C-alpha positions as CSV (number, residue, x, y, z in Angstrom):
1,M,126.9,-267.0,254.8
2,H,130.4,-265.5,254.1
3,F,131.9,-265.0,250.6
4,E,135.6,-264.4,250.1
5,A,136.1,-260.8,248.7
6,L,137.3,-260.4,245.1
7,E,140.8,-259.3,244.4
8,V,140.7,-255.5,244.1
9,M,143.8,-255.0,242.1
10,P,143.0,-255.9,238.5
11,K,145.8,-257.4,236.3
12,I,146.1,-256.3,232.7
13,L,148.3,-258.0,230.1
14,I,149.8,-256.0,227.2
15,V,151.0,-258.1,224.2
16,D,152.7,-256.2,221.4
17,D,156.0,-256.6,219.6
18,S,156.4,-252.7,219.6
19,P,158.1,-251.3,222.7
20,T,156.5,-247.9,222.1
21,N,153.0,-249.4,221.9
22,R,153.7,-251.5,225.1
23,R,154.7,-248.3,226.9
24,I,151.8,-246.2,225.7
25,Y,149.2,-248.9,226.4
26,S,150.8,-249.5,229.9
27,E,150.6,-245.8,230.7
28,L,146.9,-245.7,229.6
29,A,146.1,-248.9,231.6
30,R,147.5,-247.4,234.7
31,Q,145.1,-244.5,234.4
32,L,142.1,-246.9,234.9
33,Q,142.6,-247.0,238.7
34,V,145.4,-246.5,241.1
35,D,146.1,-250.1,242.0
36,V,146.0,-251.7,238.6
37,R,148.9,-254.1,237.8
38,V,150.2,-254.3,234.3
39,R,152.4,-257.0,232.7
40,T,153.8,-256.6,229.2
41,F,155.0,-259.3,226.7
42,E,156.6,-258.8,223.3
43,T,155.3,-262.2,222.0
44,G,152.2,-264.2,222.4
45,L,154.2,-267.3,223.4
46,K,155.6,-265.5,226.5
47,A,152.2,-264.3,227.4
48,L,150.8,-267.9,227.2
49,D,153.6,-269.3,229.4
50,W,152.7,-266.7,232.0
51,L,149.0,-267.4,231.7
52,A,149.5,-271.1,232.2
53,E,150.1,-270.5,235.9
54,N,148.6,-267.0,236.5
55,T,145.3,-265.2,236.0
56,A,144.5,-261.9,234.4
57,D,141.4,-259.6,234.1
58,L,142.0,-258.1,230.7
59,I,144.3,-258.8,227.7
60,I,145.2,-256.1,225.2
61,T,147.0,-257.5,222.1
62,D,148.2,-256.4,218.8
63,Y,146.8,-258.4,215.8
64,K,149.8,-258.6,213.6
65,M,152.9,-259.9,215.4
66,P,155.8,-262.1,214.3
67,N,155.4,-265.9,215.0
68,M,151.9,-265.6,216.4
69,T,149.0,-263.4,215.3
70,G,146.5,-261.9,217.7
71,A,143.9,-264.4,216.5
72,T,146.2,-267.4,217.2
73,L,146.9,-266.0,220.7
74,I,143.2,-265.6,221.4
75,G,142.5,-269.2,220.4
76,A,145.2,-270.4,222.6
77,V,144.0,-268.4,225.6
78,R,140.4,-269.6,225.1
79,A,141.7,-273.2,225.1
80,L,142.8,-272.7,228.7
81,P,139.7,-273.5,230.8
82,Q,140.5,-270.8,233.5
83,H,140.6,-268.1,230.8
84,R,137.6,-269.1,228.8
85,D,135.7,-265.8,229.7
86,L,138.8,-263.5,229.9
87,P,138.1,-260.2,228.0
88,I,140.5,-259.6,225.1
89,I,140.8,-256.4,223.1
90,V,142.5,-256.6,219.7
91,I,144.3,-253.5,218.4
92,T,145.1,-253.3,214.7
93,A,146.1,-250.6,212.3
94,Y,144.4,-252.5,209.5
95,D,140.7,-251.8,209.1
96,D,140.2,-255.2,207.4
97,R,137.1,-257.3,207.9
98,G,139.1,-260.5,207.6
99,Y,141.1,-259.6,210.7
100,R,138.0,-258.9,212.6
101,V,136.3,-262.1,211.5
102,S,139.3,-264.3,212.4
103,S,139.6,-262.6,215.8
104,L,135.9,-263.0,216.5
105,E,136.0,-266.6,215.6
106,A,139.0,-267.1,217.9
107,G,137.0,-265.4,220.7
108,A,138.0,-261.7,220.7
109,T,135.9,-259.4,223.0
110,D,136.5,-256.0,221.4
111,F,138.4,-254.1,218.8
112,L,140.3,-250.8,218.6
113,L,142.0,-249.2,215.6
114,S,145.5,-247.9,215.9
115,P,146.5,-245.1,216.6
116,V,144.3,-245.6,219.6
117,D,142.0,-242.7,220.8
118,H,142.9,-242.4,224.4
119,V,139.4,-241.5,225.6
120,E,137.9,-244.5,223.8
121,F,140.6,-246.8,225.0
122,L,140.0,-245.9,228.7
123,A,136.2,-246.1,228.3
124,R,136.2,-249.5,226.7
125,A,138.9,-251.0,229.0
126,R,137.1,-249.6,232.1
127,N,133.7,-251.1,231.0
128,L,135.3,-254.5,230.3
129,L,137.0,-254.5,233.7
130,K,133.7,-253.7,235.3
131,L,132.0,-256.5,233.4
132,R,134.8,-258.9,234.3
133,A,134.3,-258.0,237.9
134,Q,130.6,-258.7,237.7
135,H,131.2,-262.1,236.0
136,L,133.8,-263.1,238.6
137,L,131.5,-262.0,241.4
138,I,128.6,-264.1,240.1
139,A,130.9,-267.0,239.3
140,Q,132.5,-266.9,242.7
141,R,129.3,-266.7,244.6
142,A,127.7,-269.4,242.4
143,D,130.7,-271.7,243.0
144,Q,130.5,-271.1,246.7
145,L,126.8,-271.8,246.7
146,E,127.2,-274.9,244.5
147,M,129.7,-276.3,247.0
148,N,127.1,-275.9,249.7
149,L,124.4,-277.7,247.5
150,N,126.2,-281.0,248.1
151,A,125.7,-280.9,251.9
152,T,122.1,-281.6,252.5
153,D,118.7,-280.9,250.9
154,L,118.2,-278.1,253.4
155,L,121.5,-276.5,252.5
156,L,120.5,-277.1,248.8
157,R,117.3,-275.1,249.3
158,E,119.1,-272.4,251.3
159,S,121.8,-272.1,248.7
160,R,119.3,-271.8,245.9
161,D,117.5,-269.1,247.8
162,A,120.8,-267.3,248.6
163,L,121.9,-267.6,244.9
164,A,118.6,-266.0,243.9
165,Q,119.2,-263.2,246.4
166,V,122.7,-262.6,245.2
167,I,121.6,-262.4,241.6
168,D,118.7,-260.1,242.6
169,T,121.1,-257.8,244.5
170,V,123.7,-257.5,241.7
171,P,123.3,-254.0,240.2
172,A,122.7,-255.3,236.7
173,L,119.9,-256.6,234.4
174,I,120.4,-260.4,234.4
175,S,118.4,-262.9,232.6
176,A,119.0,-266.4,231.0
177,V,117.1,-268.0,228.1
178,D,117.0,-271.6,227.0
179,L,117.8,-272.9,223.5
180,E,114.3,-272.0,222.3
181,G,114.6,-268.4,223.5
182,R,112.4,-268.8,226.7
183,C,113.3,-267.1,229.9
184,V,114.6,-269.5,232.6
185,L,116.0,-266.8,234.9
186,V,115.1,-263.1,235.4
187,N,116.6,-261.1,238.3
188,A,114.7,-258.5,240.2
189,H,116.4,-255.6,238.4
190,Q,115.5,-257.0,234.9
191,A,111.9,-257.6,235.9
192,A,111.5,-254.2,237.4
193,F,112.8,-252.7,234.2
194,V,109.6,-253.9,232.4
195,G,107.4,-253.4,235.4
196,K,106.8,-257.0,236.3
197,A,107.8,-259.7,238.9
198,P,110.4,-262.3,237.9
199,A,107.9,-265.1,238.2
200,E,105.7,-263.4,235.6
201,L,108.5,-263.6,233.0
202,V,110.0,-267.0,233.5
203,G,108.8,-269.4,230.8
204,H,107.9,-266.5,228.4
205,S,109.8,-265.6,225.2
206,V,112.7,-263.2,225.2
207,E,110.5,-260.6,223.4
208,A,108.6,-260.3,226.7
209,L,111.8,-258.8,228.2
210,F,113.2,-256.8,225.4
211,G,110.4,-256.1,222.9
212,D,110.3,-257.3,219.3
213,E,113.2,-255.4,217.9
214,R,115.7,-256.0,220.8
215,G,114.4,-259.5,221.1
216,D,115.2,-260.3,217.5
217,I,118.7,-259.0,218.0
218,S,119.1,-261.0,221.2
219,R,118.1,-264.2,219.5
220,R,120.6,-263.7,216.6
221,L,123.4,-263.1,219.2
222,D,122.3,-266.2,221.1
223,R,122.8,-268.2,218.0
224,L,126.3,-266.8,217.6
225,V,127.1,-267.8,221.1
226,L,125.7,-271.3,220.5
227,R,127.7,-271.7,217.3
228,T,131.0,-270.5,218.7
229,G,130.6,-271.7,222.3
230,A,132.3,-268.4,223.4
231,P,130.9,-265.3,225.1
232,S,130.0,-262.5,222.7
233,P,131.9,-259.2,222.8
234,P,130.3,-256.6,225.1
235,R,128.3,-254.0,223.1
236,E,126.7,-250.7,223.9
237,E,122.9,-250.5,223.6
238,D,120.9,-247.3,223.4
239,V,117.6,-248.3,225.1
240,V,114.4,-246.4,225.6
241,T,112.8,-247.5,228.9
242,P,109.0,-248.1,229.2
243,G,108.8,-244.6,230.7
244,G,110.4,-243.0,227.6
245,E,113.9,-242.4,229.1
246,H,117.0,-243.0,227.0
247,R,119.6,-245.1,228.7
248,V,122.9,-246.7,227.6
249,Y,123.7,-250.3,228.6
250,L,126.8,-252.4,228.2
251,T,125.5,-255.8,227.4
252,S,127.3,-259.2,227.1
253,K,126.2,-262.8,226.6
254,A,127.9,-266.0,227.8
255,P,127.0,-269.7,227.5
256,L,125.8,-271.7,230.6
257,H,126.7,-275.4,230.7
258,D,125.2,-278.4,232.5
259,G,127.2,-281.1,234.3
260,T,128.2,-282.7,231.0
261,G,129.5,-279.5,229.5
262,R,126.6,-279.1,227.1
263,I,125.3,-275.5,226.6
264,T,121.8,-275.4,228.1
265,S,121.1,-271.6,228.2
266,I,122.5,-268.2,227.4
267,L,123.2,-265.7,230.2
268,N,122.5,-262.0,229.3
269,T,124.0,-259.3,231.5
270,S,123.5,-255.6,231.0
271,I,125.1,-252.8,233.1
272,D,123.7,-249.3,233.1
273,I,126.6,-246.9,231.9
274,T,124.4,-243.9,231.0
275,E,126.0,-241.4,233.5
276,R,129.5,-242.7,232.7
277,R,128.9,-242.4,229.0
278,Q,127.5,-238.9,229.3
279,A,130.5,-237.9,231.4
280,E,132.9,-239.4,228.9
281,R,131.2,-237.6,226.0
282,R,131.4,-234.3,228.0
283,L,135.1,-234.9,228.8
284,E,135.7,-235.8,225.2
285,Y,134.0,-232.6,224.0
286,L,135.9,-230.5,226.5
287,A,139.2,-232.1,225.5
288,N,138.6,-231.3,221.8
289,H,136.9,-227.9,221.9
290,D,137.8,-224.4,222.9
291,S,135.9,-223.3,226.0
292,L,135.5,-219.7,224.9
293,T,134.2,-220.0,221.4
294,G,133.1,-223.6,221.2
295,L,135.3,-224.2,218.1
296,P,137.5,-227.3,217.7
297,N,140.8,-226.8,219.5
298,R,144.3,-227.6,218.4
299,M,144.0,-231.3,219.4
300,M,140.9,-231.8,217.3
301,L,142.5,-229.9,214.4
302,R,145.4,-232.2,214.5
303,D,143.1,-235.2,214.3
304,H,141.4,-233.7,211.2
305,L,144.7,-232.9,209.7
306,R,145.8,-236.5,210.1
307,R,142.6,-237.7,208.4
308,E,143.1,-235.3,205.5
309,L,146.7,-236.4,205.1
310,V,145.6,-240.0,204.7
311,R,143.2,-238.8,202.0
312,G,145.9,-236.6,200.5
313,R,148.1,-239.7,199.9
314,R,145.5,-240.8,197.5
315,G,146.0,-237.6,195.5
316,Q,143.6,-235.1,197.2
317,N,145.2,-231.8,198.3
318,F,143.9,-229.5,201.1
319,A,144.9,-226.1,202.6
320,L,145.6,-225.0,206.1
321,H,145.0,-221.3,206.9
322,F,146.8,-220.1,210.1
323,M,145.3,-216.8,211.2
324,D,146.5,-214.3,213.8
325,L,144.5,-211.1,214.6
326,D,146.5,-207.9,214.1
327,R,146.8,-205.6,217.1
328,F,144.5,-207.7,219.2
329,K,146.7,-207.1,222.3
330,A,146.2,-203.3,222.0
331,V,142.4,-203.9,221.9
332,N,142.6,-206.3,224.8
333,D,144.7,-203.9,226.9
334,A,142.7,-200.9,226.1
335,D,139.2,-202.3,226.6
336,G,139.8,-205.1,229.0
337,H,139.8,-208.9,228.8
338,Q,136.0,-209.2,228.6
339,S,135.9,-207.0,225.5
340,G,138.8,-209.1,224.1
341,D,136.8,-212.3,224.8
342,R,133.7,-210.9,223.1
343,L,135.9,-209.9,220.1
344,L,137.2,-213.5,219.8
345,Q,133.7,-214.9,220.0
346,D,132.5,-212.5,217.3
347,V,135.4,-213.5,215.0
348,A,134.6,-217.2,215.6
349,E,130.9,-216.6,214.8
350,R,131.7,-214.7,211.6
351,L,134.2,-217.4,210.5
352,I,131.5,-220.0,211.0
353,R,129.0,-218.0,208.9
354,L,131.6,-217.6,206.1
355,I,133.3,-221.0,206.0
356,P,131.3,-223.8,204.2
357,S,130.2,-226.9,206.1
358,G,132.7,-229.7,205.8
359,Y,135.6,-227.4,206.6
360,T,137.2,-227.2,210.1
361,V,137.3,-223.8,211.8
362,A,139.5,-224.0,215.0
363,R,140.8,-221.7,217.7
364,L,144.4,-222.6,218.5
365,G,144.7,-220.3,221.5
366,G,145.0,-216.6,222.2
367,D,144.1,-214.7,219.1
368,E,145.1,-217.5,216.7
369,F,142.6,-219.3,214.5
370,A,142.9,-221.9,211.8
371,V,140.8,-223.1,208.9
372,L,141.2,-226.5,207.3
373,Q,140.0,-226.3,203.7
374,P,139.6,-229.8,202.1
375,D,139.4,-230.9,198.5
376,I,141.1,-227.9,196.8
377,D,141.8,-227.9,193.1
378,G,144.9,-225.7,193.5
379,P,146.5,-222.9,195.4
380,E,144.0,-220.4,193.7
381,D,141.2,-222.0,195.8
382,A,143.2,-221.4,199.0
383,G,144.1,-217.8,198.0
384,R,140.4,-217.0,197.4
385,L,139.4,-218.2,200.8
386,A,142.2,-216.4,202.6
387,Q,141.2,-213.1,200.9
388,A,137.5,-213.8,201.7
389,I,138.4,-214.1,205.4
390,L,140.3,-210.8,205.3
391,D,137.5,-209.1,203.5
392,M,134.9,-210.5,205.9
393,L,136.9,-209.1,208.9
394,A,137.3,-205.7,207.3
395,A,133.6,-205.4,206.2
396,E,130.9,-203.5,208.1
397,D,128.0,-205.6,209.3
398,D,124.4,-204.5,208.8
399,E,124.1,-203.0,212.3
400,G,127.7,-201.7,212.4
401,E,128.3,-203.4,215.7
402,A,131.0,-205.8,214.8
403,V,134.5,-204.6,215.8
404,K,136.7,-204.2,212.7
405,I,140.0,-205.9,213.1
406,A,142.6,-207.1,210.6
407,A,144.4,-210.4,210.5
408,S,147.5,-211.9,209.1
409,I,147.1,-215.4,207.4
410,G,149.7,-218.0,206.5
411,V,148.6,-220.7,204.1
412,T,150.1,-224.2,203.5
413,I,149.1,-226.6,200.8
414,A,149.2,-230.3,201.9
415,P,150.7,-232.8,201.3
416,P,153.4,-230.8,199.4
417,D,154.1,-228.4,202.4
418,G,154.1,-231.0,205.2
419,A,153.8,-234.7,205.9
420,D,152.4,-234.4,209.4
421,P,150.1,-232.1,211.4
422,D,152.8,-230.4,213.4
423,E,154.9,-229.6,210.3
424,L,151.9,-228.1,208.6
425,L,151.0,-226.0,211.6
426,R,154.6,-224.9,212.0
427,N,155.0,-223.9,208.3
428,S,151.7,-222.1,208.1
429,D,152.7,-220.2,211.3
430,Q,155.9,-219.1,209.5
431,A,153.9,-217.9,206.5
432,M,151.6,-216.0,208.9
433,Y,154.6,-214.2,210.5
434,L,155.8,-213.2,207.0
435,A,152.3,-211.7,206.4
436,K,152.5,-209.9,209.7
437,S,156.0,-208.5,209.0
438,L,154.6,-206.9,205.9
439,G,152.2,-204.8,208.0
440,G,149.4,-207.3,208.5
441,G,146.0,-207.3,206.9
442,T,147.3,-209.7,204.2
443,W,148.0,-213.4,203.5
444,R,151.0,-215.3,202.2
445,F,151.7,-218.9,201.1
446,F,154.4,-220.9,202.8
447,S,157.6,-221.4,200.8
448,P,160.6,-223.7,201.7
449,D,163.0,-220.8,202.3
450,M,160.8,-219.8,205.3
451,A,161.9,-222.9,207.0
452,R,165.5,-222.1,206.2
453,R,165.1,-218.6,207.7
454,A,163.4,-220.1,210.8
455,S,166.3,-222.5,211.1
456,E,168.8,-219.6,210.8
457,Q,166.9,-217.8,213.6
458,A,167.0,-220.9,215.8
459,Q,170.8,-221.1,215.1
460,L,171.3,-217.5,215.9
461,E,169.4,-217.9,219.1
462,A,171.6,-220.8,220.1
463,E,174.7,-218.7,219.3
464,L,173.2,-215.7,221.3
465,R,172.8,-217.9,224.3
466,S,176.4,-219.1,223.9
467,A,177.5,-215.5,223.6
468,V,175.9,-214.6,226.9
469,K,177.7,-217.5,228.6
470,R,181.1,-216.7,226.9
471,Q,180.7,-212.9,227.4
472,E,181.3,-212.2,223.7
473,F,179.8,-208.7,224.0
474,E,181.5,-205.3,224.3
475,L,180.5,-201.7,224.5
476,H,181.3,-198.8,222.2
477,Y,180.7,-195.2,223.2
478,Q,179.4,-192.3,221.2
479,P,180.0,-188.8,222.7
480,F,177.5,-186.2,223.8
481,V,178.5,-182.6,222.9
482,D,177.2,-179.6,224.8
483,L,176.3,-176.9,222.2
484,R,176.9,-174.1,224.7
485,D,180.7,-174.6,224.7
486,N,181.2,-177.6,222.4
487,S,182.5,-179.6,225.3
488,V,182.1,-183.4,225.5
489,V,179.9,-184.0,228.5
490,G,179.3,-187.8,228.3
491,A,178.7,-190.8,226.0
492,E,176.1,-193.4,225.2
493,A,177.1,-197.0,225.8
494,L,176.1,-199.0,222.6
495,L,176.2,-202.8,222.5
496,R,178.3,-204.8,220.1
497,W,178.6,-208.6,219.6
498,R,181.9,-209.9,218.6
499,H,180.6,-213.0,216.8
500,P,183.2,-215.8,216.4
501,Q,182.4,-216.3,212.7
502,R,180.6,-213.2,211.5
503,G,182.7,-210.6,213.2
504,M,181.4,-207.5,214.9
505,L,177.6,-207.3,214.9
506,R,175.5,-204.2,215.7
507,P,172.4,-204.4,217.9
508,D,169.9,-204.4,215.0
509,A,171.2,-207.9,214.0
510,F,170.3,-209.6,217.2
511,L,168.4,-207.4,219.8
512,G,165.0,-208.2,218.3
513,L,165.7,-211.9,218.8
514,A,167.1,-211.2,222.3
515,E,163.8,-209.5,223.2
516,E,161.7,-212.4,221.9
517,S,163.8,-215.1,223.7
518,G,164.2,-213.3,227.0
519,L,168.0,-213.1,226.7
520,I,167.7,-209.3,226.7
521,L,167.6,-209.5,230.5
522,P,171.0,-210.9,231.2
523,I,172.4,-208.9,228.2
524,N,171.1,-205.6,229.5
525,E,172.2,-206.4,233.0
526,W,175.7,-206.9,231.7
527,V,175.6,-203.7,229.7
528,L,174.6,-201.7,232.9
529,R,177.3,-203.2,235.0
530,E,180.0,-202.8,232.3
531,A,179.0,-199.2,231.5
532,C,179.2,-198.3,235.2
533,R,182.5,-200.0,235.6
534,Q,184.0,-198.2,232.5
535,G,182.6,-194.8,233.6
536,A,184.1,-195.2,237.1
537,V,187.5,-196.1,235.5
538,W,187.4,-193.0,233.3
539,N,186.5,-190.7,236.1
540,A,189.2,-192.1,238.3
541,A,191.8,-191.7,235.5
542,G,191.0,-188.0,235.3
543,H,189.1,-187.9,232.0
544,G,186.4,-185.7,233.5
545,A,182.9,-186.2,234.9
546,L,181.5,-188.0,231.8
547,R,177.8,-188.9,231.9
548,I,177.3,-192.5,230.8
549,A,173.9,-193.3,229.2
550,V,172.5,-196.8,229.1
551,N,169.4,-198.0,227.3
552,V,166.8,-199.9,229.5
553,S,164.4,-202.4,227.9
554,P,160.7,-202.3,228.8
555,I,161.0,-206.0,229.6
556,Q,163.5,-205.2,232.4
557,F,160.9,-202.9,234.0
558,R,158.3,-205.6,233.8
559,R,160.4,-208.6,235.0
560,Q,163.2,-207.2,237.1
561,K,163.6,-204.7,240.0
562,V,165.5,-202.1,238.0
563,G,166.1,-199.9,241.1
564,D,167.8,-202.7,243.0
565,L,169.9,-203.7,239.9
566,V,171.1,-200.1,239.4
567,R,172.0,-199.7,243.1
568,E,174.1,-202.9,242.9
569,A,175.9,-201.8,239.7
570,L,176.7,-198.4,241.2
571,A,178.0,-200.0,244.5
572,E,180.1,-202.6,242.6
573,S,181.7,-200.0,240.2
574,G,182.0,-197.0,242.5
575,L,180.5,-194.7,239.8
576,R,178.8,-191.6,241.1
577,P,175.0,-191.9,240.6
578,D,174.8,-188.5,238.9
579,L,177.1,-189.8,236.2
580,L,174.7,-192.6,235.2
581,E,171.8,-191.8,232.8
582,L,169.1,-194.4,232.0
583,E,167.4,-194.0,228.6
584,L,163.8,-195.1,228.6
585,T,161.4,-195.7,225.7
586,E,158.1,-193.9,225.5
587,G,156.4,-197.3,225.8
588,I,157.6,-197.6,229.3
589,L,156.2,-194.2,230.4
590,I,152.9,-194.3,228.5
591,S,151.7,-197.4,230.5
592,H,151.5,-195.5,233.8
593,D,152.1,-198.8,235.5
594,D,152.3,-198.4,239.3
595,Q,155.3,-200.7,239.4
596,I,157.2,-198.7,236.8
597,L,156.3,-195.4,238.6
598,G,157.7,-196.9,241.9
599,E,160.9,-198.0,240.1
600,M,161.4,-194.6,238.6
601,A,160.9,-192.9,242.0
602,L,163.6,-195.2,243.5
603,L,166.0,-194.5,240.7
604,R,165.6,-190.7,241.2
605,S,166.2,-191.2,244.9
606,L,169.5,-192.8,244.1
607,G,170.6,-189.7,242.1
608,V,170.4,-191.4,238.7
609,S,169.2,-189.2,235.8
610,L,166.4,-190.4,233.4
611,S,165.9,-189.5,229.7
612,V,163.3,-190.4,227.1
613,D,164.9,-192.0,224.0
614,D,163.6,-191.6,220.5
615,F,161.1,-189.1,221.7
616,S,157.7,-188.6,219.8
617,T,158.3,-191.5,217.5
618,G,155.8,-193.9,219.1
619,Y,153.0,-191.8,220.6
620,S,151.3,-188.6,219.5
621,S,150.7,-187.2,223.0
622,L,153.5,-185.3,224.6
623,S,151.8,-184.2,227.8
624,Y,152.5,-187.4,229.8
625,I,156.1,-186.5,230.4
626,R,155.0,-183.9,233.1
627,N,154.2,-186.8,235.4
628,F,157.6,-188.4,235.5
629,P,160.9,-187.4,237.1
630,L,162.8,-186.9,233.8
631,Q,165.9,-184.8,233.1
632,R,166.3,-185.1,229.3
633,L,164.4,-185.6,226.0
634,K,166.3,-187.2,223.1
635,I,165.0,-186.1,219.6
636,D,165.0,-189.1,217.3
637,S,167.5,-189.2,214.4
638,S,164.7,-189.5,211.8
639,F,163.6,-185.9,212.6
640,V,167.2,-184.6,212.6
641,K,167.8,-186.3,209.2
642,E,165.0,-184.2,207.6
643,L,165.9,-180.9,209.2
644,A,167.5,-179.3,206.2
645,H,165.0,-180.7,203.7
646,G,161.5,-180.1,205.0
647,P,159.6,-177.7,207.3
648,R,157.6,-180.5,209.0
649,A,160.7,-181.9,210.7
650,L,161.8,-178.5,211.7
651,A,158.4,-177.8,213.3
652,I,158.5,-181.1,215.2
653,V,162.1,-180.5,216.5
654,R,161.2,-176.9,217.5
655,T,158.1,-178.1,219.4
656,I,160.1,-180.8,221.3
657,I,162.8,-178.3,222.2
658,D,160.3,-175.7,223.4
659,L,158.3,-178.3,225.3
660,G,161.4,-179.6,227.0
661,H,162.6,-176.2,228.1
662,I,159.1,-175.3,229.4
663,L,159.2,-178.4,231.6
664,N,162.8,-177.6,232.6
665,L,164.2,-180.5,230.7
666,Q,167.5,-180.8,228.7
667,V,167.0,-181.7,225.0
668,L,169.5,-183.8,223.1
669,A,169.4,-184.5,219.4
670,E,170.8,-187.7,218.1
671,G,171.9,-188.7,214.6
672,V,173.6,-185.4,213.7
673,E,175.7,-185.9,210.5
674,E,175.8,-182.6,208.7
675,E,176.9,-179.1,209.6
676,E,173.6,-177.8,208.3
677,Q,171.7,-180.0,210.9
678,L,174.0,-178.8,213.6
679,A,173.4,-175.1,212.7
680,V,169.6,-175.5,212.8
681,L,169.7,-177.3,216.2
682,R,172.0,-174.6,217.6
683,A,169.8,-171.9,216.4
684,E,166.7,-173.6,217.9
685,G,168.3,-173.8,221.3
686,C,169.0,-177.5,221.5
687,D,171.2,-178.3,224.5
688,E,173.2,-181.3,223.4
689,V,173.9,-183.4,220.3
690,Q,175.4,-186.7,219.3
691,G,176.1,-188.3,215.9
692,Y,178.6,-189.1,213.2
693,Y,179.4,-185.5,212.6
694,F,181.5,-185.7,215.8
695,S,182.3,-189.4,216.1
696,R,181.0,-192.9,215.4
697,P,180.6,-195.2,218.4
698,L,184.2,-196.2,219.5
699,P,185.7,-198.9,221.7
700,P,186.8,-197.5,225.1
701,A,190.5,-197.0,224.2
702,A,189.7,-195.4,220.9
703,F,187.1,-193.2,222.6
704,I,189.7,-191.9,225.1
705,E,192.1,-191.2,222.1
706,W,189.4,-189.2,220.4
707,L,188.6,-187.3,223.6
708,S,192.2,-186.4,224.0
709,A,192.4,-185.2,220.4
710,Q,189.4,-182.8,221.1
711,G,191.4,-181.2,223.9
712,M,194.4,-180.7,221.6
713,E,192.7,-179.8,218.3
714,G,189.6,-177.9,219.4
715,A,185.9,-178.5,219.8
716,H,185.1,-178.8,216.1
717,A,187.4,-181.8,215.5
718,R,185.4,-184.6,213.9
719,P,185.9,-187.7,211.8
720,S,186.8,-187.5,208.2
721,K,184.0,-187.3,205.5
722,A,184.4,-191.1,204.9
723,E,183.5,-191.8,208.6
724,R,180.3,-189.7,208.2
725,T,178.8,-191.6,205.3
726,H,175.9,-193.3,207.1
727,A,173.9,-192.4,210.2
728,G,172.4,-194.4,213.0
729,R,172.7,-194.6,216.7
730,V,173.7,-198.2,216.9
């Protein structure tokens, strides 16, 4: 016997007066399966017009809509015979029992609260679609068999047998009871569940199938179906099988009618969704928890923040602590990622031990954690917890095995500091950065002026991006003086930004932001090309073989092929390679990265000279410079400044000069402002100097004028006293 196949493309109707909700529910509905068809309506009347001539498999409707409520729509749908069993989910933002009762009375199948949890939405809709398919399958096959019953008695008997076979082969627990609660139909799956044959159960009470407790619940639901004449909403049941196994079933009830339309029995259908429910719970856990520490993640923290904000509107404040570990990257780089992961797990465990139950401890990613502290009496409560966290991280454990690490914490008080989760996270993050800027190992409350500073930084970044496009930068040059003959042997190219509103800006006003935003790459590339061009112009004009020094950012070495970039700049400008010097930071050299070593070897093969800028300010070890093809060490201005005032600075400067000469390196001292400093450096054998004692950084034309003046007035010509009032190689 042949049955026509069911339509495999389910149709879902979305009824909501909100375009945003219609779009969200439509996108979620399309995730149920690839071939699902979705129709949306902004009013119930339009949906009813469509349903008058079409069919659907699931309706998702808002409760509170203009002109027609969800309950009114449901009643109208149920009045259409072809849609009497159509599953309907009601979504409402109002957790009001009256809405539920009116919707139930109208024939609603299920409820969801808005805003909708996406995992719950998909799980419930998928289950209802599966149940709908089972109902349609049974109804279709029953209709087909009923048509055959009218042929002959033989066909009648064959059809009944076939119907029984169909019901027995459906992968569901199916039974029907009469109005007195006696079984009139039990399929093979249902009978096997209790270890009996179907014939042994027919005629017995429903308790023989479900046991006393489930049987009592089943009878009460049967009475509801009899009273309303409508199917009951599907419900999940946690069932213990006779063998002691825990299973989850999705159970529904529907009335069965005789030829006159009178309800004669109640059909009970249960589908085993245990594996699906377990998978959904696992996915839900993974979606809301950090895989490394098991703590709630950012998504779950946001949900908890939303919940607390609702409570906060009733007058209850709470605190959000945003915590970032200090110097975690150094630990991670030194000991490896596995050690870093163990440290993060250790911090998570210690936070869990410290933080009371009822609080939320979350890992936001990387080395960032957060603590939601509910029900505070005032900022003092939040301050005590923040300090307790810092004390806990700094304390020794009993075995002395926990790695000691500091943290910076930013604290917001809600609702005053933010009206939504993202705003609270953003503001506590700003407070954390303030704590970190103070040296770390401390905590700070958020204040509104932090948001203003963050806005100013965002504005400055936008202006900086515009400056890159509009080429608002220019280079000033500060001369290098050879102490052997007081001749000018070169100049360092120093960046300036001619801001349209704020005037000339020095690098310390924007280079930090350029590093963070990645704009340092196009800026430094421009500096290199422009410095090479200017050096070539001066050389061609007969101003001598001036060495042009350019600073190179560590980010350039990590993200760009510096050797290729320098080769292109030299070729474009025509500058002799020996007249270009690249100033590197100690951080570039100390990493011993193979890529950086290769780039430096390429640069030396081009004939470019390399120097170490701000030498000995960042690292205590000096021996690593033996492994690199360097030509020059630059003594940082902080040591030069103290030369005439303390023996420690003199000892450091003397050591650097001696070390450089032992390794056949030139030594240049920067930040020279006073004649006494110059005298000491000359006596100690320093090779070159730069600083305000000779000249401030000058635009190209002014630099050439100054250079010409040195030729006419002698080597000791220098700016006036007013020009030497402050130091700094910027």
